[in-house]
C-alpha positions as CSV (number, residue, x, y, z in Angstrom):
1,M,8.8,106.8,42.5
2,K,6.6,109.5,43.7
3,V,5.7,111.6,40.9
4,V,3.1,114.6,41.4
5,I,1.5,116.5,38.3
6,L,0.6,119.9,38.8
7,S,-2.7,121.4,36.9
8,T,-5.1,124.3,37.2
9,S,-8.0,122.2,37.0
10,E,-8.7,118.2,37.0
11,K,-11.3,117.9,34.3
12,I,-12.2,121.0,32.6
13,G,-10.4,121.8,29.2
14,G,-7.8,119.7,26.8
15,A,-5.4,119.7,28.7
16,A,-6.9,119.1,31.9
17,I,-8.3,115.9,30.7
18,A,-5.1,114.9,29.1
19,A,-3.3,114.9,32.3
20,N,-6.1,113.5,34.5
21,R,-5.3,110.9,31.9
22,L,-2.2,110.6,32.4
23,M,-2.7,110.4,36.2
24,K,-4.5,107.2,35.8
25,T,-2.6,105.5,33.0
26,L,1.0,106.1,35.3
27,N,-1.0,105.2,38.3
28,K,-1.8,101.8,36.2
29,S,1.5,101.5,34.9
30,D,2.9,100.7,38.9
31,I,4.0,104.6,38.9
32,D,3.0,106.2,42.7
33,V,1.1,109.5,41.1
34,K,-0.8,112.1,42.8
35,M,-2.4,115.8,40.9
36,L,-2.0,118.7,42.3
37,V,-4.5,121.2,41.2
38,R,-6.3,124.8,42.2
39,D,-9.7,123.4,40.7
40,K,-11.1,120.2,41.9
41,Q,-14.1,118.5,39.8
42,T,-14.6,115.1,41.7
43,N,-13.8,113.2,44.6
44,D,-10.9,111.3,43.1
45,P,-8.7,110.7,46.1
46,N,-5.6,110.9,44.1
47,V,-6.4,114.3,43.1
48,I,-5.4,117.4,45.9
49,S,-7.0,120.7,45.5
50,L,-5.5,124.0,46.8
51,N,-9.2,125.5,47.2
52,S,-9.0,123.9,50.6
53,S,-11.4,126.0,52.7
54,F,-13.4,128.7,51.9
55,F,-10.1,131.6,52.1
56,K,-8.2,129.7,49.9
57,T,-10.7,129.6,47.4
58,K,-11.7,133.4,47.3
59,I,-7.8,134.3,47.7
60,N,-7.3,131.7,44.0
61,K,-10.4,133.6,42.9
62,I,-8.8,137.1,43.5
63,R,-5.5,136.0,42.2
64,F,-7.2,134.7,38.9
65,F,-8.9,137.7,38.2
66,W,-5.9,140.3,38.9
67,E,-4.2,138.4,36.6
68,R,-7.1,138.8,33.5
69,F,-7.2,142.3,35.0
70,I,-3.7,143.5,34.2
71,I,-4.2,141.8,30.9
72,F,-7.6,143.6,30.2
73,I,-6.0,147.1,30.9
74,A,-2.7,146.3,28.9
75,T,-4.8,145.6,25.4
76,G,-6.9,148.8,26.2
77,F,-10.0,146.8,27.6
78,D,-10.5,145.1,24.9
79,R,-12.2,141.8,26.0
80,K,-11.4,139.5,22.6
81,N,-8.3,139.3,23.6
82,L,-8.5,139.0,27.4
83,F,-7.8,134.6,27.3
84,R,-5.4,135.0,24.1
85,A,-2.3,135.3,27.1
86,S,-1.4,134.5,30.4
87,I,1.3,136.8,32.4
88,S,1.8,134.2,35.2
89,N,2.1,137.5,37.5
90,T,0.7,135.8,40.4
91,G,0.1,132.1,41.7
92,T,0.3,130.4,44.8
93,D,3.5,128.9,46.4
94,I,3.6,125.3,46.4
95,S,6.7,124.4,47.0
96,K,6.8,123.4,50.6
97,H,3.2,121.5,50.0
98,P,3.6,117.7,51.4
99,L,2.6,116.4,47.7
100,I,5.4,118.8,46.6
101,Q,8.0,118.0,48.8
102,N,7.6,114.2,49.0
103,A,7.3,114.1,45.2
104,D,10.3,112.1,43.4
105,I,9.7,114.2,39.9
106,I,7.7,117.4,39.0
107,H,5.0,117.0,36.7
108,L,3.8,120.5,35.5
109,H,1.2,120.7,32.6
110,W,-1.3,123.7,31.9
111,I,-0.1,126.1,35.2
112,N,-1.9,129.3,33.9
113,Q,-4.6,131.7,35.2
114,G,-3.7,132.8,38.6
115,F,-2.5,128.6,39.4
116,L,1.6,129.2,39.4
117,S,3.2,132.3,38.7
118,L,6.5,132.5,37.4
119,K,8.1,132.9,40.8
120,D,6.3,129.7,41.9
121,I,8.0,127.9,39.0
122,K,11.3,128.8,40.1
123,K,10.9,127.9,44.3
124,L,9.6,124.2,42.5
125,I,13.4,124.4,40.7
126,K,14.8,125.6,43.5
127,L,14.1,122.0,45.3
128,N,16.9,120.9,43.0
129,K,14.1,117.9,41.9
130,P,13.5,117.0,38.1
131,I,11.1,118.9,36.6
132,I,9.3,117.8,33.1
133,W,7.0,120.3,31.6
134,T,4.7,119.0,29.2
135,M,3.4,121.1,26.7
136,H,-0.6,121.8,25.1
137,D,0.1,124.9,23.9
138,M,2.5,127.3,22.9
139,W,2.8,129.2,26.5
140,P,6.1,128.0,27.6
141,C,8.2,128.6,24.6
142,T,6.5,132.4,24.1
143,G,6.6,135.2,25.7
144,I,3.0,135.4,27.2
145,Y,1.1,134.1,24.2
146,H,-1.1,130.7,24.0
147,H,-0.6,130.8,20.0
148,T,1.9,132.5,18.0
149,K,1.3,135.3,15.5
150,D,0.2,132.5,12.8
151,S,-3.3,133.3,14.6
152,P,-5.6,135.2,13.4
153,F,-6.5,136.0,17.3
154,Y,-2.7,137.8,18.1
155,T,-2.3,141.5,18.5
156,D,1.3,143.0,18.6
157,T,0.3,145.3,21.0
158,L,-0.4,143.8,24.1
159,G,1.0,146.7,26.6
160,K,3.0,147.9,23.8
161,R,5.1,144.6,24.1
162,V,6.2,145.7,27.5
163,L,4.8,142.5,28.9
164,V,5.8,140.2,26.5
165,K,9.5,141.4,26.5
166,R,9.8,141.3,30.6
167,A,8.0,137.3,30.4
168,I,10.9,136.5,28.0
169,R,13.4,137.8,30.2
170,K,12.2,135.8,33.0
171,K,11.3,133.3,31.1
172,G,14.7,132.9,30.1
173,N,16.4,133.3,33.6
174,L,13.7,130.4,34.8
175,Y,14.7,127.8,32.2
176,K,18.7,128.8,33.3
177,S,17.7,127.9,36.5
178,G,17.0,124.9,36.6
179,K,17.3,121.5,34.6
180,I,13.7,121.3,33.0
181,S,13.1,118.6,30.7
182,F,10.0,119.4,27.7
183,V,7.5,117.1,26.8
184,C,5.3,118.3,23.5
185,C,2.0,116.4,22.2
186,S,2.1,117.0,19.0
187,H,5.2,116.7,16.2
188,W,4.4,120.5,15.2
189,L,4.3,121.6,19.0
190,E,7.8,119.9,18.9
191,N,9.1,121.7,15.7
192,E,7.5,125.4,17.7
193,A,9.7,124.7,20.6
194,I,13.0,123.7,19.1
195,K,12.1,127.0,16.9
196,S,12.2,129.0,20.4
197,A,15.0,130.3,21.8
198,L,13.7,129.7,25.0
199,T,13.0,126.2,24.8
200,N,15.9,125.2,22.3
201,P,18.7,124.3,24.5
202,Y,16.5,122.2,26.7
203,T,15.7,118.3,26.3
204,I,12.6,118.5,24.3
205,T,10.8,115.0,23.4
206,C,7.1,114.2,21.5
207,I,4.9,112.2,23.4
208,P,1.3,112.0,22.7
209,N,-1.9,112.1,25.1
210,P,-2.9,109.2,26.2
211,I,-6.4,107.4,25.8
212,D,-8.1,104.4,27.4
213,T,-9.2,102.2,24.3
214,T,-11.4,100.3,26.9
215,I,-13.5,102.7,27.2
216,F,-13.3,104.8,24.2
217,K,-14.4,101.9,21.9
218,R,-16.9,101.2,19.1
219,L,-19.9,99.6,20.1
220,K,-21.7,96.7,19.1
221,Q,-25.5,98.3,19.6
222,N,-27.4,101.4,17.7
223,T,-26.8,104.0,20.5
224,R,-28.7,107.4,18.2
225,A,-32.3,106.2,19.6
226,E,-30.8,106.9,22.9
227,F,-30.3,110.4,22.2
228,G,-33.3,110.7,20.0
229,L,-31.3,111.1,16.9
230,P,-33.2,110.2,13.3
231,E,-31.9,107.0,11.8
232,D,-32.6,107.9,8.3
233,K,-30.0,110.8,8.3
234,Y,-26.0,111.4,8.1
235,L,-25.1,112.9,11.4
236,M,-22.1,115.1,12.0
237,L,-21.0,116.1,15.3
238,F,-19.0,119.0,16.5
239,G,-18.8,120.4,20.0
240,A,-16.8,122.6,22.1
241,L,-16.8,124.0,25.8
242,N,-18.2,127.1,24.2
243,V,-19.3,126.5,20.4
244,T,-19.5,129.8,19.8
245,D,-15.9,130.5,20.8
246,K,-14.4,132.6,17.4
247,Q,-11.3,130.3,18.1
248,K,-13.2,126.9,17.0
249,G,-14.0,128.1,13.6
250,I,-17.9,128.1,13.6
251,D,-17.8,130.8,10.8
252,Y,-16.3,128.8,8.9
253,L,-18.5,125.7,9.2
254,I,-21.6,127.7,8.9
255,E,-19.7,128.9,5.5
256,S,-19.0,125.0,4.6
257,L,-22.5,123.6,5.3
258,T,-24.0,126.7,2.7
259,Y,-21.0,125.6,0.2
260,L,-22.6,121.9,1.1
261,K,-26.5,122.9,0.0
262,N,-25.4,124.6,-3.2
263,N,-23.1,121.6,-4.7
264,F,-23.8,118.6,-3.0
265,T,-27.7,118.8,-3.3
266,T,-28.0,115.1,-2.5
267,T,-25.9,115.1,0.7
268,H,-27.2,118.0,2.1
269,N,-30.9,117.2,1.8
270,N,-29.6,113.8,4.3
271,I,-27.5,115.7,7.0
272,E,-28.2,117.0,10.6
273,L,-25.9,118.6,12.6
274,V,-25.5,117.0,15.9
275,V,-23.9,119.3,18.5
276,F,-22.3,118.9,22.2
277,G,-21.5,121.9,24.2
278,Q,-23.0,125.5,24.9
279,V,-25.4,126.5,21.9
280,K,-26.9,129.6,21.8
281,T,-30.3,129.7,20.2
282,E,-28.9,132.6,18.0
283,I,-26.5,130.3,16.6
284,Q,-28.7,128.0,15.5
285,S,-30.9,130.1,13.5
286,L,-26.9,130.8,11.8
287,F,-27.4,127.0,10.5
288,N,-29.1,125.9,7.4
289,V,-29.3,122.0,8.5
290,P,-31.4,120.5,11.6
291,I,-29.8,120.8,14.6
292,H,-29.8,118.8,17.9
293,A,-28.1,120.3,20.9
294,M,-26.9,117.5,23.2
295,G,-25.7,120.5,26.3
296,Y,-22.8,119.5,27.9
297,L,-22.3,115.7,28.7
298,N,-20.2,114.6,31.7
299,D,-20.3,111.0,32.0
300,T,-17.5,108.9,29.4
301,Y,-20.1,106.3,28.6
302,Q,-22.4,108.9,27.5
303,I,-19.8,110.7,25.3
304,V,-18.8,107.5,23.9
305,K,-22.0,106.2,22.8
306,L,-22.7,109.7,20.8
307,Y,-19.4,109.4,19.4
308,N,-21.1,106.1,17.7
309,A,-24.2,107.7,17.1
310,V,-22.6,109.8,14.8
311,D,-21.4,108.9,11.0
312,I,-18.4,112.0,11.4
313,F,-17.1,114.4,14.0
314,I,-15.9,117.9,12.8
315,T,-13.7,120.3,14.0
316,S,-13.2,123.3,12.7
317,S,-11.0,124.5,15.3
318,L,-8.6,127.5,14.0
319,E,-5.5,126.9,16.6
320,E,-4.7,123.3,18.2
321,N,-2.4,121.0,19.5
322,L,-3.6,117.6,20.0
323,P,-7.0,117.2,20.6
324,N,-8.7,114.9,22.9
325,T,-12.0,115.4,20.4
326,I,-10.2,113.8,17.7
327,M,-8.7,111.3,19.7
328,E,-11.8,110.0,21.0
329,S,-13.9,109.7,18.2
330,M,-11.2,108.0,16.2
331,A,-10.6,105.4,19.2
332,C,-14.7,105.0,19.1
333,G,-14.3,104.5,15.1
334,T,-15.8,107.6,13.7
335,P,-14.1,109.4,11.1
336,C,-12.9,113.1,11.3
337,I,-12.5,116.1,9.5
338,G,-10.4,119.4,10.8
339,F,-8.0,122.1,9.0
340,N,-4.4,120.8,8.6
341,I,-3.3,123.1,11.9
342,G,-1.2,122.0,14.7
343,G,-1.5,118.5,15.6
344,I,-4.8,117.7,13.8
345,Q,-2.6,116.8,10.5
346,E,-0.5,114.0,12.3
347,M,-3.7,112.8,13.5
348,I,-5.9,112.0,10.7
349,D,-4.7,110.4,8.0
350,H,-6.1,112.0,4.8
351,K,-8.6,110.3,3.1
352,Q,-7.4,107.1,4.9
353,N,-9.3,107.9,8.3
354,G,-10.6,111.1,7.8
355,Y,-10.1,114.1,5.9
356,V,-8.1,117.2,6.4
357,A,-8.9,120.7,4.6
358,E,-6.8,123.6,3.9
359,Y,-6.7,125.9,6.6
360,L,-9.5,128.6,6.6
361,N,-10.7,127.2,3.5
362,A,-14.5,126.4,4.1
363,Q,-15.1,124.9,0.4
364,D,-12.3,122.2,1.3
365,L,-14.2,121.6,4.3
366,A,-16.8,121.1,2.6
367,I,-15.8,118.7,0.0
368,G,-13.9,116.6,3.1
369,I,-17.6,116.0,4.7
370,N,-19.0,115.3,1.4
371,C,-15.8,112.5,0.9
372,L,-16.6,111.3,4.4
373,L,-20.2,110.5,3.8
374,M,-20.3,109.3,0.3
375,H,-17.1,107.2,1.5
376,S,-17.3,103.8,-0.5
377,D,-16.0,101.8,2.3
378,K,-16.3,102.9,5.4
379,Q,-15.9,100.6,7.3
380,A,-12.5,100.5,6.2
381,L,-12.4,104.2,7.3
382,S,-13.4,103.2,10.9
383,D,-11.1,100.3,10.6
384,S,-8.3,102.4,10.1
385,C,-9.6,105.3,12.8
386,I,-9.3,102.4,15.8
387,K,-5.8,101.1,14.3
388,K,-4.4,104.7,13.9
389,V,-5.3,105.5,17.8
390,K,-3.7,101.8,19.2
391,E,-1.0,102.5,17.5
392,N,-0.5,105.6,18.5
393,Y,-2.4,107.0,21.6
394,D,-3.3,103.7,23.7
395,E,-2.1,104.7,27.1
396,F,-0.2,102.3,28.4
397,K,2.1,102.9,25.2
398,V,2.5,106.7,26.2
399,A,3.1,105.4,30.1
400,E,6.1,103.3,28.5
401,Q,7.3,106.6,27.0
402,Y,7.4,109.0,30.2
403,K,8.3,105.9,32.2
404,K,11.9,106.4,29.9
405,I,12.1,110.2,30.4
406,Y,11.7,109.4,34.5
407,N,14.0,107.0,34.7
408,N,16.4,109.0,32.6
409,K,15.6,111.9,35.1
410,Y,15.8,109.9,38.3
411,G,17.5,106.8,37.7
412,N,15.8,103.4,37.2
413,K,13.5,103.6,39.8
414,C,9.7,103.7,38.9
415,K,8.0,101.0,40.9
416,K,5.1,102.4,43.9
């Protein structure tokens, strides 16, 4: 059986990382899988990019900017919501690409921002090949939004809903034209897909993202010295591609640390924040604890060492599905804390391997930080983290679940 995974990027963004990991996992599980992307970041021969020439690279950039430009106009030139929606008005026709032609199954992941248009997806459906669509956010089951109006970033005025209504109509017709099976990475997203009139009539399955627990694991050695981190402090890890993105909830994290300082003096005087990702100088001054900025970390083994170097991992994100960072941290035995949003509440078992804080409650976030740092049995916390990941997200267990879907769609042919 030959499977082609479609993703806008090879490794940039959580959805791309998850798709890439799935490709590698399935290849180790005796399925021939290739990844077709627009943007490639490595020399992996199993990943093929549409940017195969200078001309094609420029054209694809134009497609990206053209879609953003239409959204920019529709929002009244409001930059705040520029990336909150995708209208898929432009993309690349890949229906005749050799990987698509030779594939037995077409597996869509995150395909937005000028990679595939709705017309391009329809051409794939017309090939009459089984199509699996793994949802990494709500876009496949909404009109144009990646998250619903429950998000504080939602705007109901985008193009006076013209673009929304048009997209819903087009998606509805698109889904009816072919047999698509949807996969959701969390039960939260599965429930949202079931509630949606767009995706409800079709097969919806919940399968989490995979992780290699032979790489992301607890290390025996002390790794703090390698990063120049203090040995006598409690270290909290926080990170994102863009730390200052309001979606990542940095304002709530700042507020929670202020509450921590005023109400848990003993804890506060001994904690420091470790941050990976883009950290602007002006942001650092807003925190009332020392900050260690790690910058961007691309090396997986350095990331594993960093998870092992800290006491807890914090995500204050306001919108999430199934964060890779929580999975990675827990696989390394490092407990996590986050708001009860999306799939986070499924990943973290409250007070067993982490803390689930009330949504948008900075005070509860601070209480959770103190709870984990002052926990009486940190070894039990750590062991529970690892156990949860191995039982639910181990790559081979995830691969077996996808094999069942592939076999149901194509027959028992999941062999190279």
